C-alpha positions as CSV (number, residue, x, y, z in Angstrom):
1,M,-9.2,26.6,5.5
2,T,-10.6,26.8,9.0
3,E,-9.7,24.5,11.9
4,T,-13.2,22.9,11.6
5,D,-12.6,22.2,7.9
6,D,-9.2,20.7,8.6
7,A,-10.6,18.5,11.4
8,A,-13.4,17.3,9.1
9,D,-11.0,16.2,6.4
10,V,-8.7,14.4,8.9
11,R,-11.6,12.6,10.5
12,L,-12.9,11.6,7.1
13,A,-9.5,10.1,6.2
14,G,-9.5,8.4,9.6
15,L,-12.5,6.3,8.5
16,A,-9.9,4.1,6.8
17,R,-9.5,2.2,10.0
18,F,-13.0,0.7,9.5
19,V,-11.9,-0.9,6.2
20,F,-10.4,-4.3,6.5
21,S,-10.1,-7.6,4.5
22,A,-12.3,-10.5,5.6
23,P,-10.4,-13.4,6.9
24,S,-10.4,-16.8,5.1
25,W,-13.8,-18.4,5.1
26,R,-12.2,-21.5,6.6
27,R,-11.1,-19.5,9.6
28,S,-14.5,-18.0,10.2
29,L,-16.2,-21.5,9.9
30,V,-13.7,-23.0,12.4
31,I,-14.5,-20.2,14.8
32,A,-18.3,-20.9,14.4
33,L,-17.8,-24.6,14.9
34,V,-15.6,-24.2,18.0
35,L,-17.9,-21.6,19.5
36,G,-20.9,-23.9,18.9
37,L,-19.2,-26.8,20.7
38,A,-18.2,-24.5,23.6
39,V,-21.8,-23.5,24.0
40,D,-22.8,-27.2,23.9
41,V,-20.4,-27.9,26.7
42,G,-21.3,-24.8,28.7
43,S,-25.1,-25.2,28.3
44,Y,-25.0,-28.9,29.3
45,S,-22.8,-28.1,32.3
46,L,-25.1,-25.4,33.5
47,G,-28.1,-27.5,33.1
48,G,-29.3,-26.1,29.9
49,P,-32.7,-27.2,28.4
50,V,-31.3,-28.9,25.3
51,R,-28.2,-31.0,24.5
52,L,-26.2,-29.8,21.5
53,F,-28.0,-26.5,21.9
54,G,-24.9,-24.6,20.6
55,S,-24.4,-26.7,17.5
56,L,-28.1,-26.7,16.6
57,A,-29.2,-23.2,17.5
58,F,-26.1,-21.3,16.6
59,T,-23.6,-23.2,14.4
60,L,-26.1,-24.8,12.0
61,P,-27.8,-21.5,11.0
62,A,-24.3,-19.9,10.5
63,F,-23.2,-22.7,8.2
64,V,-26.4,-22.6,6.2
65,A,-26.2,-18.8,5.8
66,F,-22.6,-19.2,4.7
67,I,-23.6,-21.6,1.9
68,L,-26.7,-19.8,0.6
69,T,-26.0,-16.1,1.1
70,K,-23.4,-15.6,-1.7
71,P,-25.3,-17.3,-4.5
72,I,-28.6,-15.6,-3.6
73,V,-26.9,-12.2,-3.4
74,E,-25.3,-12.8,-6.8
75,L,-28.8,-13.5,-8.3
76,A,-29.2,-9.7,-8.1
77,E,-25.9,-9.4,-10.0
78,R,-24.2,-8.0,-6.9
79,P,-20.8,-9.1,-5.5
80,L,-20.2,-11.1,-2.3
81,T,-17.1,-13.2,-1.5
82,W,-17.1,-16.5,0.3
83,N,-14.9,-14.8,2.9
84,R,-17.4,-12.1,3.6
85,S,-20.3,-14.5,3.7
86,A,-18.5,-16.7,6.3
87,L,-17.4,-13.7,8.4
88,L,-21.0,-12.3,8.4
89,G,-22.4,-15.7,9.5
90,A,-19.8,-16.2,12.2
91,A,-20.1,-12.6,13.5
92,C,-23.9,-12.9,13.7
93,M,-23.5,-16.2,15.5
94,V,-21.4,-14.4,18.1
95,F,-24.1,-11.8,18.7
96,M,-26.7,-14.6,19.0
97,V,-24.6,-16.3,21.7
98,L,-24.1,-13.1,23.6
99,I,-27.8,-12.3,23.6
100,T,-29.0,-15.8,24.4
101,M,-26.6,-17.5,26.8
102,P,-27.0,-15.2,29.8
103,A,-30.6,-16.6,30.1
104,I,-29.6,-20.2,30.1
105,L,-29.0,-20.6,33.9
106,P,-30.9,-17.9,35.8
107,A,-34.1,-17.9,33.7
108,R,-34.5,-20.9,31.5
109,G,-38.0,-20.0,30.7
110,M,-36.8,-16.8,29.0
111,V,-34.5,-18.7,26.6
112,P,-37.2,-18.8,23.8
113,L,-37.7,-15.1,24.2
114,V,-34.0,-14.1,24.1
115,Y,-33.3,-16.6,21.3
116,A,-36.1,-15.1,19.2
117,C,-34.8,-11.6,20.0
118,A,-31.3,-12.8,18.8
119,L,-32.8,-14.1,15.6
120,G,-34.6,-10.8,15.0
121,F,-31.5,-8.8,15.8
122,I,-29.2,-10.7,13.4
123,F,-31.8,-10.4,10.7
124,G,-31.7,-6.6,10.9
125,L,-27.9,-6.6,11.3
126,R,-27.4,-8.8,8.3
127,L,-29.7,-6.6,6.3
128,L,-27.6,-3.5,7.3
129,V,-24.3,-5.2,6.4
130,L,-25.5,-6.6,3.0
131,V,-27.0,-3.3,1.8
132,A,-23.7,-1.7,2.8
133,I,-21.3,-4.1,1.1
134,S,-23.4,-5.6,-1.7
135,D,-26.7,-4.0,-2.8
136,Y,-28.1,-0.8,-1.3
137,R,-31.7,-1.9,-2.4
138,V,-33.2,-3.1,0.8
139,L,-35.9,-5.3,-0.8
140,H,-33.3,-7.1,-2.8
141,M,-31.3,-8.0,0.4
142,V,-34.2,-9.1,2.6
143,I,-34.1,-12.8,1.5
144,P,-30.3,-13.3,1.8
145,A,-30.4,-11.3,5.1
146,S,-33.1,-13.6,6.5
147,I,-31.4,-17.0,5.9
148,Q,-29.6,-17.3,9.2
149,S,-32.7,-16.2,11.2
150,V,-35.1,-18.4,9.2
151,V,-32.9,-21.5,9.9
152,G,-32.8,-20.4,13.5
153,V,-36.6,-20.1,13.6
154,G,-36.9,-23.7,12.3
155,V,-34.5,-25.0,14.9
156,G,-36.3,-23.0,17.6
157,T,-39.6,-24.4,16.5
158,V,-38.3,-28.0,16.9
159,L,-36.7,-27.2,20.3
160,F,-39.3,-25.0,21.9
161,G,-42.6,-26.0,20.2
162,L,-44.9,-24.6,17.5
163,S,-45.7,-21.5,19.7
164,F,-42.2,-20.3,19.0
165,L,-42.8,-20.0,15.3
166,P,-45.3,-17.0,15.1
167,F,-43.5,-15.2,18.0
168,A,-40.1,-15.5,16.3
169,V,-41.5,-14.4,12.9
170,L,-43.2,-11.4,14.5
171,L,-39.9,-10.3,16.2
172,M,-38.1,-10.7,12.9
173,G,-40.7,-8.2,11.5
174,V,-40.1,-5.8,14.4
175,F,-36.3,-5.8,13.9
176,L,-36.7,-5.6,10.1
177,L,-38.8,-2.4,10.5
178,G,-36.3,-1.0,13.0
179,F,-33.3,-1.6,10.9
180,S,-35.0,-0.4,7.7
181,I,-35.8,2.9,9.5
182,L,-32.1,3.1,10.6
183,I,-30.9,2.5,7.0
184,W,-33.3,5.3,5.7
185,L,-32.0,7.7,8.3
186,I,-28.3,6.9,7.5
187,E,-28.9,7.6,3.8
188,R,-31.0,10.8,4.3
189,P,-28.1,13.3,4.9
190,L,-26.2,12.4,1.7
191,D,-29.4,12.3,-0.3
192,R,-30.4,15.7,0.8
193,A,-27.0,17.3,0.5
194,F,-25.8,15.7,-2.8
195,G,-28.7,13.8,-4.2
196,I,-26.9,10.5,-3.9
197,R,-27.7,7.3,-2.0
198,G,-25.1,6.9,0.7
199,L,-25.2,3.1,0.8
200,S,-25.1,2.9,-3.0
201,F,-21.9,5.0,-2.9
202,L,-20.5,2.6,-0.2
203,N,-21.3,-0.3,-2.5
204,A,-19.3,1.3,-5.3
205,F,-16.4,2.1,-3.0
206,I,-16.1,-1.5,-1.7
207,A,-16.4,-2.7,-5.3
208,H,-13.5,-0.5,-6.2
209,L,-11.4,-1.9,-3.4
210,T,-12.1,-5.5,-4.2
211,D,-12.3,-5.6,-8.0
212,G,-11.2,-2.2,-9.3
213,S,-14.8,-1.2,-10.3
214,R,-15.2,2.4,-11.6
215,A,-18.8,2.7,-10.5
216,M,-17.8,5.5,-8.1
217,E,-17.2,7.7,-11.1
218,T,-20.9,7.8,-11.7
219,F,-21.5,9.5,-8.3
220,F,-18.6,11.9,-8.8
221,R,-20.0,13.0,-12.1
222,E,-23.4,13.7,-10.4
223,I,-21.9,16.1,-7.9
224,G,-19.2,17.5,-10.3
225,E,-19.0,20.8,-12.2
226,A,-17.3,21.8,-15.4
227,V,-14.4,24.2,-15.1
228,T,-11.7,25.8,-17.4
229,V,-8.2,25.2,-16.3
230,P,-4.8,26.5,-17.6
231,Q,-2.0,24.0,-18.4
232,M,1.4,25.4,-19.2
233,S,3.8,23.1,-21.1
234,L,7.4,23.2,-22.2
235,F,8.3,21.4,-25.4
236,F,12.0,20.4,-25.9
237,R,13.4,19.3,-29.2
238,R,16.8,17.7,-29.7
239,E,18.3,16.5,-32.9
240,G,18.8,12.8,-33.0
241,R,17.1,12.4,-29.6
242,P,13.5,11.9,-28.5
243,D,11.5,15.1,-27.8
244,L,10.3,15.9,-24.3
245,V,7.2,17.5,-22.9
246,F,7.2,19.0,-19.4
247,T,3.5,19.8,-18.7
248,I,1.8,21.1,-15.6
249,P,-1.9,20.3,-15.1
250,N,-3.8,22.3,-12.6
251,V,-6.1,19.5,-11.6
252,H,-5.7,17.0,-8.8
253,P,-4.6,13.5,-9.6
254,G,-7.1,11.8,-7.3
255,P,-9.2,10.9,-5.5
256,M,-7.9,7.3,-5.1
257,G,-6.5,4.4,-7.0
258,E,-7.5,4.3,-10.7
259,I,-10.7,6.3,-10.0
260,G,-11.0,9.7,-11.5
261,G,-7.6,11.3,-12.3
262,G,-5.8,9.0,-9.8
263,N,-3.4,7.8,-12.5
264,L,-3.2,11.0,-14.5
265,P,0.6,11.0,-15.1
266,V,0.5,7.5,-16.6
267,R,-2.4,8.5,-19.0
268,F,-0.4,11.5,-20.2
269,V,2.7,9.5,-20.8
270,A,0.7,6.9,-22.8
271,A,-1.0,9.6,-25.0
272,F,2.1,11.3,-26.4
273,E,4.8,10.2,-28.7
274,E,7.3,12.3,-26.9
275,S,8.7,11.6,-23.4
276,V,6.4,13.3,-20.9
277,M,6.9,14.5,-17.3
278,V,3.8,15.5,-15.4
279,P,4.5,17.3,-12.1
280,H,1.9,18.6,-9.7
281,G,0.3,22.1,-10.3
282,C,-2.1,24.1,-8.2
283,A,-5.1,22.0,-7.3
284,T,-6.7,20.5,-4.2
285,H,-9.1,17.5,-4.0
286,D,-11.9,19.9,-5.0
287,F,-10.3,19.6,-8.5
288,N,-10.2,15.8,-8.6
289,L,-11.4,14.7,-12.1
290,V,-14.7,12.9,-11.8
291,S,-13.6,10.2,-14.2
292,E,-10.6,9.1,-16.2
293,D,-12.3,10.2,-19.4
294,E,-11.7,13.8,-18.4
295,I,-8.0,13.4,-18.7
296,Q,-8.4,13.2,-22.5
297,K,-9.7,16.8,-22.5
298,L,-6.4,17.9,-20.9
299,I,-4.4,15.9,-23.4
300,E,-6.3,17.4,-26.3
301,G,-5.9,20.9,-24.9
302,V,-2.1,20.5,-24.8
303,E,-2.0,18.8,-28.2
304,A,-4.0,21.7,-29.8
305,T,-1.2,24.2,-28.8
306,K,1.5,22.4,-30.8
307,A,0.4,24.0,-34.0
308,G,1.5,27.5,-33.0
309,L,4.8,26.7,-31.2
310,V,7.8,28.8,-31.9
311,F,11.1,27.2,-30.7
312,G,14.0,29.2,-29.3
313,E,17.5,28.3,-28.2
314,H,18.0,30.2,-25.0
315,A,17.7,29.3,-21.4
316,S,19.0,30.8,-18.2
317,R,20.8,29.2,-15.3
318,S,18.5,28.0,-12.4
319,V,18.3,30.4,-9.4
320,R,16.9,29.9,-5.9
321,H,14.4,32.6,-4.8
322,G,11.9,32.7,-2.0
323,V,10.1,34.5,0.8
324,E,10.1,33.2,4.4
325,S,9.1,29.5,4.3
326,V,8.5,29.2,0.5
327,R,11.5,28.4,-1.7
328,L,11.4,28.5,-5.5
329,L,13.8,26.9,-8.1
330,C,13.5,29.3,-11.0
331,Q,14.7,29.0,-14.6
332,H,13.4,30.7,-17.7
333,F,13.3,29.1,-21.1
334,G,12.8,31.6,-24.0
335,D,9.6,33.5,-23.1
336,A,8.5,31.1,-20.4
337,L,9.4,31.0,-16.7
338,L,9.4,27.7,-14.8
339,L,9.0,27.8,-11.0
340,V,9.3,24.8,-8.7
341,S,8.2,25.4,-5.1
342,T,8.8,23.7,-1.8
343,R,8.4,24.5,1.9
344,S,10.5,21.6,3.1
345,P,11.3,20.9,5.9
346,L,7.9,22.4,6.6
347,T,4.9,20.4,5.2
348,T,4.4,21.0,1.4
349,E,0.7,20.6,0.7
350,D,-1.7,21.2,-2.1
351,L,-2.3,24.8,-3.2
352,D,-5.8,25.9,-4.1
353,F,-6.6,26.2,-7.8
354,S,-7.1,29.9,-7.6
355,F,-3.3,30.3,-7.2
356,A,-2.8,28.9,-10.7
357,Q,-4.6,31.9,-12.2
358,T,-3.0,34.3,-9.9
359,F,0.5,33.1,-10.6
360,E,-0.2,33.0,-14.4
361,A,-1.4,36.6,-14.2
362,E,1.8,37.6,-12.3
363,G,3.9,35.9,-14.8
364,R,2.3,37.7,-17.7
365,R,3.9,41.0,-16.5
366,R,7.3,39.8,-17.7
367,F,6.8,36.5,-19.5
368,A,4.5,35.0,-22.1
369,H,4.0,31.8,-20.0
370,L,4.5,30.8,-16.4
371,G,4.6,27.2,-15.2
372,F,4.3,26.8,-11.4
373,V,5.1,23.3,-9.9
374,D,4.1,22.3,-6.4
375,A,7.0,20.0,-5.7
376,H,4.8,18.2,-3.1
377,N,7.9,16.9,-1.4
378,C,7.5,17.1,2.4
379,M,4.8,15.5,4.6
380,A,4.7,15.2,8.3
381,E,1.0,14.6,8.6
382,I,-2.2,15.0,6.6
383,S,-2.8,18.8,6.7
384,A,-5.1,21.4,5.2
385,P,-4.4,22.7,1.7
386,V,-3.0,26.3,1.2
387,L,-5.8,28.8,0.5
388,P,-5.6,32.4,-0.7
389,G,-5.5,35.0,2.1
390,T,-3.7,32.8,4.6
391,P,-0.2,33.7,5.8
392,V,1.3,30.8,3.9
393,G,-0.7,31.7,0.8
394,A,0.7,35.2,1.0
395,E,4.3,33.8,1.2
396,Y,3.7,31.9,-2.0
397,L,2.4,35.0,-3.8
398,R,5.3,37.2,-2.7
399,S,7.8,34.5,-3.7
400,V,6.3,34.2,-7.2
401,R,6.0,38.0,-7.6
402,G,9.7,38.4,-6.6
403,A,10.8,35.6,-8.9
404,V,8.9,37.1,-11.9
405,D,10.6,40.5,-11.2
406,A,14.1,39.1,-10.8
407,M,14.4,36.4,-13.5
408,P,14.3,38.7,-16.6
409,A,17.7,40.0,-15.5
410,E,19.3,36.5,-15.6
411,P,21.4,36.0,-18.8
412,A,20.2,33.3,-21.2
413,G,22.1,31.4,-23.9
414,A,22.3,28.0,-25.6
415,F,21.4,25.1,-23.5
416,S,21.3,21.3,-23.5
417,V,18.7,18.9,-22.2
418,G,19.0,15.2,-21.1
419,Y,16.2,12.9,-20.0
420,A,16.0,9.5,-18.4
421,R,13.4,7.3,-16.8
422,K,14.1,4.3,-14.6
423,P,11.6,1.8,-13.1
424,I,11.7,1.5,-9.3
425,P,11.6,-1.9,-7.6
426,F,8.7,-1.0,-5.2
427,T,5.0,-1.3,-5.4
428,R,2.0,1.1,-5.1
429,S,1.3,-0.1,-1.6
430,Q,4.9,1.0,-0.7
431,G,4.1,4.5,-2.1
432,F,5.4,4.3,-5.7
433,G,3.4,4.8,-8.9
434,D,3.9,3.1,-12.2
435,L,6.3,5.7,-13.8
436,G,9.1,5.2,-11.3
437,V,11.7,8.0,-11.4
438,Q,12.0,10.6,-14.2
439,V,14.8,13.1,-14.5
440,L,15.2,16.2,-16.7
441,V,18.7,17.6,-16.7
442,V,19.2,21.1,-18.1
443,E,22.7,22.4,-18.8
444,A,22.8,26.2,-19.3
445,G,25.5,28.8,-18.6
446,G,27.9,26.1,-17.3
447,Q,25.4,24.9,-14.7
448,R,23.6,21.6,-14.6
449,T,20.2,21.4,-13.0
450,A,18.3,18.2,-12.3
451,Y,14.5,18.1,-12.1
452,V,13.7,14.8,-10.4
453,L,10.1,13.6,-10.6
454,I,9.1,10.5,-8.6
455,D,5.7,9.0,-9.3
456,G,4.1,9.1,-5.9
457,N,2.1,11.2,-3.4
458,N,4.5,13.4,-1.4
459,M,7.4,12.2,0.7
460,V,8.3,12.0,4.3
461,E,10.0,14.9,6.0
462,G,13.8,14.8,5.3
463,A,13.6,12.6,2.3
464,R,13.9,15.5,-0.2
465,E,17.1,16.7,1.4
466,A,18.7,13.3,1.5
467,L,17.9,12.7,-2.2
468,I,19.1,16.2,-3.2
469,S,22.4,15.5,-1.5
470,R,22.9,12.4,-3.7
471,C,22.0,14.4,-6.8
472,L,24.5,17.2,-6.0
473,K,27.3,14.7,-6.5
474,I,26.4,14.7,-10.2
475,V,24.8,18.1,-10.9
476,D,25.1,21.7,-9.6
477,E,21.4,22.2,-8.6
478,A,18.5,19.9,-8.1
479,E,14.9,19.7,-6.9
480,I,12.9,16.6,-6.0
481,M,9.2,16.5,-7.1
482,T,6.4,14.0,-6.8
483,T,3.5,13.7,-9.2
484,D,0.9,13.4,-6.4
485,S,-0.4,10.3,-8.1
486,H,-3.2,8.8,-6.0
487,V,-2.8,5.2,-7.3
488,V,-0.8,4.7,-4.1
489,N,-3.9,5.6,-2.1
490,T,-7.1,3.6,-1.7
491,V,-8.7,5.2,1.3
492,T,-6.5,7.7,3.0
493,G,-4.1,10.2,1.5
494,K,-1.1,9.3,3.6
495,N,1.3,6.9,1.8
496,P,4.3,9.2,1.1
497,I,7.6,8.1,-0.4
498,G,9.9,7.1,2.3
499,M,7.3,5.9,4.8
500,R,7.4,2.2,3.9
501,V,10.7,2.1,2.0
502,P,13.8,3.7,3.6
503,V,15.3,6.6,1.7
504,E,18.6,4.8,1.5
505,E,17.0,2.2,-0.7
506,I,15.4,4.9,-3.0
507,A,18.5,7.0,-3.4
508,P,20.5,4.6,-5.6
509,V,17.7,4.5,-8.2
510,V,17.4,8.3,-8.2
511,E,21.2,8.7,-8.6
512,R,21.3,6.2,-11.5
513,T,18.5,8.1,-13.2
514,V,20.3,11.5,-12.8
515,R,23.5,10.0,-14.2
516,A,21.6,8.6,-17.2
517,A,19.9,11.9,-17.9
518,S,23.3,13.7,-17.7
519,A,24.7,11.2,-20.2
520,D,21.8,11.9,-22.5
521,L,22.5,15.7,-22.7
522,A,22.2,17.2,-26.2
523,P,21.7,20.7,-27.6
524,A,18.1,21.6,-27.4
525,R,15.5,24.1,-28.5
526,V,12.4,25.0,-26.4
527,A,8.9,26.3,-26.9
528,A,6.1,27.0,-24.4
529,S,2.4,27.1,-24.5
530,T,-0.5,27.6,-22.1
531,A,-3.6,25.6,-23.0
532,W,-6.9,26.6,-21.5
533,C,-8.7,23.3,-21.2
534,E,-12.5,23.8,-21.2
535,D,-15.4,21.8,-19.8
536,V,-13.2,19.7,-17.6
537,V,-15.6,18.1,-15.0
538,V,-14.1,18.1,-11.5
539,F,-15.6,17.5,-8.0
540,G,-16.3,21.2,-7.6
541,S,-15.4,23.9,-5.1
542,T,-15.7,22.9,-1.4
543,R,-17.3,19.6,-2.3
544,I,-14.7,17.6,-0.3
545,T,-15.3,19.8,2.8
546,Q,-19.1,19.5,2.4
547,L,-18.8,15.7,2.0
548,A,-16.5,15.4,5.1
549,C,-18.9,17.6,7.2
550,T,-21.9,15.6,6.1
551,V,-20.3,12.2,6.8
552,N,-18.9,13.4,10.2
553,A,-22.3,14.8,11.1
554,M,-23.8,11.3,10.3
555,L,-21.3,9.7,12.6
556,V,-22.4,11.9,15.5
557,F,-26.0,10.7,15.4
558,V,-25.8,7.2,14.0
559,A,-24.5,5.6,17.2
560,P,-27.1,7.0,19.6
561,L,-29.8,6.6,17.0
562,S,-28.9,2.9,16.4
563,L,-28.9,2.3,20.2
564,A,-32.3,3.9,20.5
565,I,-33.8,1.9,17.7
566,L,-32.4,-1.4,19.1
567,L,-33.6,-0.7,22.6
568,L,-37.1,0.1,21.2
569,A,-37.0,-3.2,19.2
570,F,-36.0,-5.2,22.3
571,V,-38.7,-3.5,24.4
572,L,-41.3,-4.3,21.8
573,S,-40.1,-7.9,21.8
574,V,-40.6,-8.2,25.6
575,V,-44.0,-6.6,25.4
576,T,-45.0,-8.9,22.6
577,Y,-43.8,-11.9,24.6
578,L,-45.8,-10.9,27.7
579,V,-48.9,-10.2,25.6
580,L,-48.7,-13.6,23.9
581,L,-47.9,-15.3,27.2
């Protein structure tokens, strides 16, 4: 990935700072009431033209807009909370005050003009906000957007005379036209690039954040493409104990929350009778599933391979192997080779999907099946994924090639397997998914190896080493993995394990789970399969980069374009006033 691509992705994630929760409607109304009273006092003290000007001209329209906007928006079967309605009314009132009050003392005769301009401006502003957060269809939002301005026009007509009415209505039309053009220009880039309405997508995104709506999946399906992905699985059988499936999907468990494949590990666990562990394979956000329905195709692909399984009783000890920054924990089970990779203490980030096919082809030289796990266990900052041809990509390839050549020489014999899963007393917002901690312990050749899988998206730098040190009190070798589940992410991809909860509080849960898995050890047999899951619809190659570049290009021109349209609207307002005067 180029520096430009990387910067685009990071800037796109940085848009999260613009997402916030509206304060309580009571707080917004109190602010509007206090501000109106302050304007009353200030206007009267400065010799303003009307007593109670603040309460009548500013507070009253804000209160009426608060009461009526929500039910009118909901007539179009679109959401709007009382908190947002109140915040919108109070914020527009602030703009009205800022535009109108400077004219109170130096040019009282200009008060009707600037007040009419303020009404026109908040009409356009409310329209822009409502089409962004509730309904992208401009015509549907014109009436709720106009409420505050219409009440203000009525107040202005009473205060300034009938001549104010046609002038104010005309200015509302001017600003309506200006903001409508601005909305069209904002939507144009995404429409041309992806064939989707930008504000409609924003509506769906906000609906997801507020009530868990899956409407975003419709947009993802429109831009998605069908792919065929390999999925290697290890099936462990034990007499008198539950069976276990260790399966490695090469799709990305994203993009966010429950949308797409965000909760992929949980869906796999729910679909199988056996215990299931779902670590992270080779996939970037380009291979996000467009909807949760696509997970079923992966599940069916794995299930279909069960019919031809041949179980064996041999496994090797685990061995560390690597080249430069890449380190692999390697262990072969029958005719399959399992590789778990990390670059810790360097950042361990997503590997491009093409590596999955390359590694599978490398493994075929010596083994029937190869499963490659990106442990995804070290994050310092959001960084670019690993692409073929890069220096880091070459290190991964040489490491896998070396492991494939070295592992056949490792002696194999009877082995035992233990499994345990423990819930973790932390939430998604603290970086933990619904599966908690899962541990697979393999005892082979007198050595015990713990494969620890935590349901989350990466972990802070140093957390892996601290957790491994606790595991090595119980077993001989260990690796810490995360599922890369994106249920812990709603906007940005940075919520790693250990960022919000100290590692010292996580370690006891991990240690208890490793001990439980060790106590569960029993002689086992193993079989492997590689399912080729077809027609799985994902975002598509480079779609995330294209989307990031489009959005960031929009951000470059939206600000100056908005300013130009607003200045033009205000100039037209003054010209109209002078002509009518």
